[in-house]
N, C-alpha and C positions, 0 to 999 in steps of 0.2 A: 754902601750903595752897590748895586749889583753890576757886574761887568758885562761884556759883550755876549756871554754865553747864556744869559738869562732867557732869551727867547729861542733857544735851540730846542728842537723836538727830542733830542737825544737826552734821556734821563742821566746817563753819565756825565754829559757836559754840563747839564743844569745842576747837578751836585756841586759843581765848582762855581756856581754863579755868584755866590755871596763871598767867595774868598777875596781877601785884600789884594791879591795878585790880579793884575789887569790882564785877564785871559783873552786870547784872540782865537777865533776859528782858523782852520787852515783854508785860505782862499787867496784870490789874486791880490785883494787889497791888503791883506795882512803881509804877504810877501813883498809887495811893492813898498810898503811902510818900512820893513826891516832893511831893504836895500837903500832906500832914500835917507834912512837915519844911520846907516852903516852899523846896525846893531846884530849881534848874534841871535839867532832863533833858538829858544829853548822849546824843543818839541817833547811833549809828554804824552804818551799813548797808553790807554787802559780801557777798562770796560766796567759796566755797572756793578756786577757781582763780584769784582776782584777784591779780595779782602785787603791786600797790601795797598791797592790803589786807595781804598777807603782810609786806611791808616794815615797815608801820606797827605791826603786832603785834610784830614782833621788835625795833623801835626804841622809839617813844614809848609804846607800851602795855605795854612791858616795864621801863620806867624807874621805879624806886622812888619818886624825887622827885615825878615827874608823878603817879604813882599816889597818893601820900600827899595831894597837894593835891586830886586828882580825888575821892578817897573822902571828904575832909573837907567838900567844898563842893558837889558835884554827885551827882546819881544816874545813873550811867553805864548805858546800855542797848545791847545788841548785838541786831542783827536780821539774819537771813539773807534776802537779797532774794529768793532762789529759793524760800523758804518763804512770804514775804509779798509777792508783787508789787504788791498793792494799796497797802500802805504805802509801798513804794519809789517807786511811780509818783507819788503825791501829794506826797511830800517832795522828789522830784527836780523836780517842776514848781515847787514853792516855791523850791527852790534856783535854778532858772533865773530866776525872777522877781526874786530877789535878787542876780542878776548873776553867779552862778557858772555856768561853761560845762557843768558836770556830769560825771559819772563816779564811779567806786568806788575807795577807800572815799568814801562819803557821810557827812560829819560834820556834825550840826546840833545847835544849842543851842535848846531849847524851854522856854517857860514852863510851869510844871506845871498851872496852872489851866485852860488852853485848848489846850495842846499845839501851839501856833503857834511856828514858829521866828523867832528874831531875829538869828542869825548861822549862816553855813554855810561849809564848806570841803570840800576832798578830802583829799589827803595832807598832813599836817603833820609836819615833821621835828622832832627833839629840839632842835637848835640852828637858828638862822636860816641858810637856804641856799636856793640856787636861786630867790631872790626870795620865799621863803616864810618867814613868822614861826616862830620856835621855839614848840613846842606849850605849854610852861609858861607862857610870857608870854602867849599867847592865853587860857589858863584864867584867869590872874590878871586880865587886863583884862575878861573878860566877867563874872567874879564881881562885880567892883567895878561894872560897868554895871548889872548886875541889882540891887544893893543900893541904888544911888544915883539911877538914872534910870528907875524903874518907869513913869512917866507917858509919857516919851517913847517908850519900847518899846511900850507899848500902842497908841499912835497908829501907829507904824511897822507893828506886827503887824496892826492893822485894814486897813491898805492891802494887806498880803500876802493877807490872807483875802479881801478884795474882788476882788483880781486872781485868785486861785485860782478863785473862784466865777465870774467873768467868763469865764475860759478854758473852763470846763466848762458854759457856758450858751449856747445857740444859739436863734436865731429860726428856727422851722421854715418851709420853703418849701413852697408846695402844688404848685407846677409847676417842674420841673428842666429847664433848657435842655440838650438833648442836645450842644450845642457845648461845654459844660463839659468832657466827656470828652476830646476831642482837644486842647483848650487846656491842660488840666490835665496831660495825658500829656506834652505838649511840655515843660512846666516840670519835670516829674519826670525826664524824659530828661537834663536838665542835670546831675543828680546823678551820672550815670554817665559824664559826660565826663572825659577823662584830665585829670590835674592835674600841675603841675610840682613842687609841695611838699606835704608833710603825709602823714598816715596814710591808708591805704585799707581800708576795710571792704567786705565783700561786698555789702551793700545789696541783698539778694535781692528784698524786695518790689517795688523799683523795676525790677530786672532781669526778674522774673517779668511784671510788667505789660507791659514791652517785648515780650516773647515773645508775650504775649496779644494785644497790639494790633498785632504784626507780621504778622498774617495778611492775606491779600489782596495786591493788586498796586499799591496806591497808593504814592506818594512817600513819605508820612509812614510807611506800614508798613515800607517798605524801610529807612528811617532808624532806626525803632525796632528792627527786627531786627538791624541792623548793630550797634547798641549792645549789644544783648543778646549777640550773638555774640562782640564784643570782650571783654565782661565774662567770658563763659565761658573764652575763651583765657587771660585774666589768671589765673583761678582754677586752671587745670590746668598753666599754665607756672610760676607764680610760687613763691616760697618759702613762701607761705602754705599750700601742699600739701605733706604729707609724702611725698616721692617714693619713699622706701625702704619705707614700711609702711602708708601710706594714712591718710586723715583730714585734714581742713582745721584749721589753726589760726584764731585769732579774727580777726585783721587783720594787716596789715603797717605798720611804722612809716615806710615810705618809698614814694614814688610808683611806683617800679619794681616793686612787689609782691615784694621780695626777702626782707627780714628780718621775720619774724612776731613778734607778741606770741604766745608759744608754747602758751598753754593751748589745749585742744581741747574745744569745747562740743558737746553732742549737738545743740542746736537748730541751730547753724550747719550741721552736717553733714547733718541732714535736709533743710533748705531748699536747700542746695547740690546735693545728690543729686537732688532734684525738679526744680530749675531746669535743670541739665545734661541730665536725662532729657527734659525738655520741649523743649529745643533740639534733642536728637537726633530726637524725634518730629516736630518742625516741619521736619526736613530738613537739619539741620547735623550731618552724620555724621562728626564728628572722632574719629579713633582715640583721641587723648588723653583724650576724655571717657569712652569705654568703659574705658580703662585705670584712670582715676582712680576711677570708681565701682566698679569691681571691686575695687581695692585697698581702698577704704573699706569695702566690705561685709565683706571679710576682716578689717580692723581691728575692726569691730564685733563680729564673731564670736569674735575672738581675745582682745580686751581690755575690751569694754564690755557683753557679754552676760552676764545672770544666769542662774542655773540654772533660773529660772521663765520665761525667754524674753523678758523686757523688757530695757532698757538702762539702764546707768549714766548719771549726768548729765554728768560732765566729768573732764578730767585737768588737773592743775596745769601751769603754765609752767615751774616750778623743779624741779630734782632736785639732791640734795646741796647744797642752798643757792645753786645758780647757775642763773639764768635760761637755758633752752635747752639745758643740758648734755647731756640725753638725745638730742637730735636733731641737733647740729652736728658738724663734722668738721675736724680740723687736716689741713693738707695733708701733713705728715709722716705721719699716721695713714692717709691715703689711699694714699700711696706704699708703706707697709708692708703694707697689706691687699691691694692690687690688683696683679696682674701688669701689666707694662708696657702690653701692648696694651689691657687694659681700662682702665687709667688714661688713656691717650691717648683712647680712645673716650668715657670719662666727661667728659674736658676738652672735647671736642667737643660733647657733648650737653648739658652743664651749665656754668654760669658759675662755676668754681671756679678758685682760684689760691692761690699760696703766701701771698699777703697776706691772703686771705680777705675776707669781706664783713660779718662780725659779730664784732667784737672779736678780729681776728686768726684766726678760725675760718671755716668755710664753711657757709652754708645752701644747699642744693641748689636751683638754680633753672634750669629747662630753657631752652634757647636757642630751640628751634623746635618746631612742632607735628608731628603725624604719630606713626607707631609708632617705638619705640625700637629701636636695633640690638641683636641678640642679645648682643653683648659688653657693651653697657651694662646690659642686663637681668642679665647674670651678675655684673657688678660691683655692682649694686644688691642682688643676692642675698647677696654676700659681706658688704656693709654691714649688711644685715638680721641676718645671723648674728652678726656682731659686737656688734650692739645687743642682740639677744635671746638669744643662746647659741649655741655653735658647731654644735649639732645641731638648731636650731630650724627649723620650717617655718612659712610664713604662716598656715596654718590651725590650728596648734597653740594651744591655750588657754594664755595667759600669766597667771601669777599677779598678782593685784591688790594694790598696796600701799594698804591703806585708811586708814593714818594714818602719821605720822612713825616710830612704833615699828616698823612692818612694814619701813619702808625701812632702818632700822638692823639688824634681826634677821634677816631672810631672807637666805639665801645666793644671790643673783642670778646666773644663769648667764652674763649678759652685763653690760650697763650697769645701774646702779641706776635704776629708773624713778621718774617723778613720782608723787605720790599721787593716786589716783583717788577722786572723790566718788562713793560708791556708793549715794546715794539715788537713788530712781525718781522722775521728775516726769512726770506724766500728759501734759501738753501738749507736752513735748519728745519723749516717746516718740510721740506722735501725729504730730508733724512727721516723725519718722523713718519712721513707717509709711507716710505720704503719699509720702515720697521713694522708699522701696523699691517701693511699689506701682507708682509711675510708672516706676521704672527696670525693673521686670519687664516692663511693657508695651514699653518701648523695646528691651530686650536679650534678653528671654526666658530669663533665667538663673533656675532654679528656687530658688537660695538666696535670691534677693531676696524672692520671695513667701513663702518659708518664714519667714524672719526677720520680715516684715511681720505675717503671720498670727499668729506667735507673740506679738509684742508686743501686738497687739490683743486676743488671747485673754486675756493677763494683765490688760489693763486692764478687760475686760468681766467677767472672773470674779473678780478680786481686789480691784480699786479701787472697785467698786460694793457698797455695803453698804446703809444706809438711802438713801443718795445716793451720787453720785460723790465720790471723795476725790482730792485733788491729788498727795499724796506717799506713798511707801512706804519705810520704813526697816527693812531686813533682815526683811521679812515683816510689819511693822506699819504699817497705813494711818494717815495723819495729814493734818489740815487738809482741811476741805471744799473741794471744787473751786471755782475761780473761773472767771470768764467765759472766759479764754483755754483753760482746760482742756476746758470744754464745746465751745466753738467749733472748736477744732483736732481734738478727738476725733470730733466729727461729720463734719468735713471727711475725716478719715482713713477713717472708716466709708463715706463716699460714694465715696472714691477706690477703695477695695477692692470697692465694688459694681460699678464699672466693669469690674474684672478678673473678678469671679466674681458676675454679676447673679443667678444662681439661688441664690446663699446668702442668709443672713438680714442681711446688712450694712445694707441700706436700711431694714428693719424696725427694727434696732437704732438706726440714725440718727434715725428719727422718734421712738422712744421717748425717746432722750436729749435731743431737742430739746424735748420736752414738759417734761422735768424742768428743762432750762435756762430755758425760759419761767417755770416756777414760781419759781425762786429769784432770776433776775437780770433779768427783763424789766421795762422801765419802761412801766407800764401807761398813762401819761399821754403822754409824748413820744415813746415808741418807742425801740428800742435796748436795749442790755444794760449793766447796771452791772458794774463790775469785781468787785465781792464780792457774795456772796449776801445777800439781805435780812435773814438772821438772823446776819450776821458783820460788822456795821458798828460795833460799839462801839469808841469811841476813834478813829474816822476823822474827819479834819477835814471831809470831805464825801464823798458818794456819787458816785464818778466814773464817767462812761460814756467809757471810753477809745476814741478814734478815731485816735491818732496811732500810726504804726508805729515799734516800737523794736527791741529784741533779737529779738523774734518779731513777726509781723504782728498788726495790732490786732485785738482780738476782734470788734469790730463789724464791720469790713471783711469778715473770714472768715465771720461769722454771716450776713451778708446774702446773700453768695454761696451759703451753705448753704442758705438759705430758698428761693432761687430754684431751686437743684437739687432740693430736696425737692418744690417744686411741680411740676417736670417729671416726676418718677418716680411722684408720687402723684396728680396733677392736683387737688390741694386748693388752692383759691384763697386760703385763710386764709393760707398760707405767703407767697404773693405779696403780700398785704395788709400782712403784718408787714415783709416787705422794703421795700415802698414807703414805709411810715410811717417806718421807720428812715432810709432815704435822704433822705427829706424833712426828718427832724430833724437830720441832719448836713450838709445842702446847703450851709449857710453856711461849714462848714469845707472841704469839698473844692472849693467854687467859689472862695474867697479864699485859701485856704492849701493848694493841692493837694499841694505838696512835703511836707507833714507827714503825708499820708495816701494813699499809693499804693494800698493795699488797698481803701480806699473807692471809688477810681476803678475798680479791678478789679471791685468789686462792681457799680458803676454799669454797667459794660459787660455783665456778666451780666444785669442787670435789663432793659437796653434791647434786647439781642440774643439772648436765650436761645433755644436751639434743642434740639429733641428728635429724635432719630433712632431711629425704630422699625424694627427689624430682625428678620429670622429668625435662629434660632441659627446656621445654617450660614454666616452673614455676619459673626458677631461678631469672630472672630479678626482680620480684616483692619482692622476699625475701632478695635480696641484699640491697634493700632500706629500710630494717627494722633494728632497733637496736636489735642485736641478743643476747645481754647480754651473757648468759652462753651456747650458742647454736652454733653448726657447721652445715653446710648444706653439703649434699652429693648427687650428681646427679647420678641417675640410671634410666635406661629405665623403663617406666611404661606403662601399657595399656591405652588405650584412656579414659577409664571410671575412672581412679585413678589419684588423684593429688599428693599423697605422703603419707608419714607415719611419725609419731612422736614417738621416742624412748627416754624415760627419764630413766636415769640409766640403769638397766638391764631389763626394761620392755618396750615392744612397744605396742602402741595403735592399734585399727583396722584401716586397711588402709582407708584413707579418700577419698571420691569420688568427692570432690570439694574443691577448694582453700578456701572457706568460712569454710568448716568443718575442714580442716587442720589448719587454723589460730585459730579456737576456741580450738582445742586440744592443740596447741602449747602455747597459751596464758594460758590455765588452767595449763599446766605444769610449766610454769614461774611464776605464781602468787604466790608470797611468803605468801599472806594473807590467802591462801586456799590450803593447800596440799604441798607446797613448804617449804623449811627449813626456 
């Protein structure tokens, strides 16, 4: 019989509805039940496309012996981290304090009266293996500990709570040394250095910071830009990119960027599209960038676009119970599908072999940059049709598998696809809008702007009721917006305002900023709380997130937004808020810059912000530049003037030609001479 999760709109929670474990949602009733029955809460946090979450659901959470013990002695609670990033962030910090490296599924045991964890882990197998204890034994031991060692637990939990509060408490600084920016950036640059072992994540906040600080002619700028360029090459050459059909997977399990963890997340793709487009605008005109972005836009249009113009959240790593099956190729299959000339061309272009590189199969990884040979493109087209159906074209809409029943019941024209999580997440859509708006500036492809404007129209018209809401499930809005939703949507509006300054996007950004301030602004210390002030019940603390995670930190993005709003409105209140927040987090980005590249990016905006006032006839050229810490403003100019550059609180003499205006702007941006 289905448990309490059966009626949840969350695909992740519904995946556990038929487990023998009596799962509960996180709510007042569940917590009251745990307290009245004096039972430990087993809190399990994950998300739909998480591979090891799926494995644990199929193994330990489907085992009747484990379920019987769990149901008798614990209150099991499931949380979708994409619904509640505030809960996930707090308990992930607690897990790291307790010595767990982190990751999902995140499984914690909380005492009911205070909701503080006393034990944590990620994946637990049924039986002991891979150095991990069997889950039943874990449950038995922890139940015994709770029954017999309450006093010791309370002392241990008090230390966890104190550490959590310490992580989130900073001593504000009234004066920030500008040298913090280059020194912090140098430490962030180390994150992008090539490694000999281990997994490789895109790490886009770090890469984007390198592009931003790579302007000018100084030695450090050249080093930063070199690292950004190298990361761009890895993203378009590696198996992390789907060379057949577009879109980036989440990360690779090897340092050669070959074998990905196969799920595709909207947020990764939005961030990467913006990063590669920024590189292009900054002068790195690599054809592989243009191809990858074009394919990704087509993937969005084909597989991720709702009828209302916004984008789904993610696609699973697994199909038909096997990780990566939808995306990989046996050598025998390649020989069967491709004529000899195309196969030979493919072998020259991609690292493929009879031995394969993933469990005897081949993940496509490009050998070199540049444009692909027409024979290779033809071969990739054949693989596309094998995957999606013999008569399919890249722009054709592909049916979505919304759950496991769809996978089994639909007659698929090609391979059986992974399940798509069809919920709409505002912050992730905003990241995609920013990416597509920047791509439109770089490549001038109308589809990019069409997709960006469609998604923003959905957010503005559908997700705003009495306030902004974070989620949409099949037309039903859900969960009040959190700080990342506000910050990233405001950023997306400002990015669209660069493309269409005559539209209302800047006005919308200012209106949403006012709402953001109402619900999340810390009126004492500055900065923004993760959760709105009326959504904090049962949180261990009100967190002001400054660390970059799967998406850039809300506070880093928010500070840059405030500076940009100041530039286009000239309201000093925005700049005051930005300064207060930077001072409030100065201890973090001064002493732990590797944790918060987005705060360093915001500091650059604050120290070096520039406004370029233009006549409308000049706008097109400037939109095709990487503007770094600059905003453009269209104002009527006399025929003999091209515009004016204002850096900080000082404006230069009006420029009489585009060349003069460009020279003034580049001097204002060059960090090697006059810039911070």
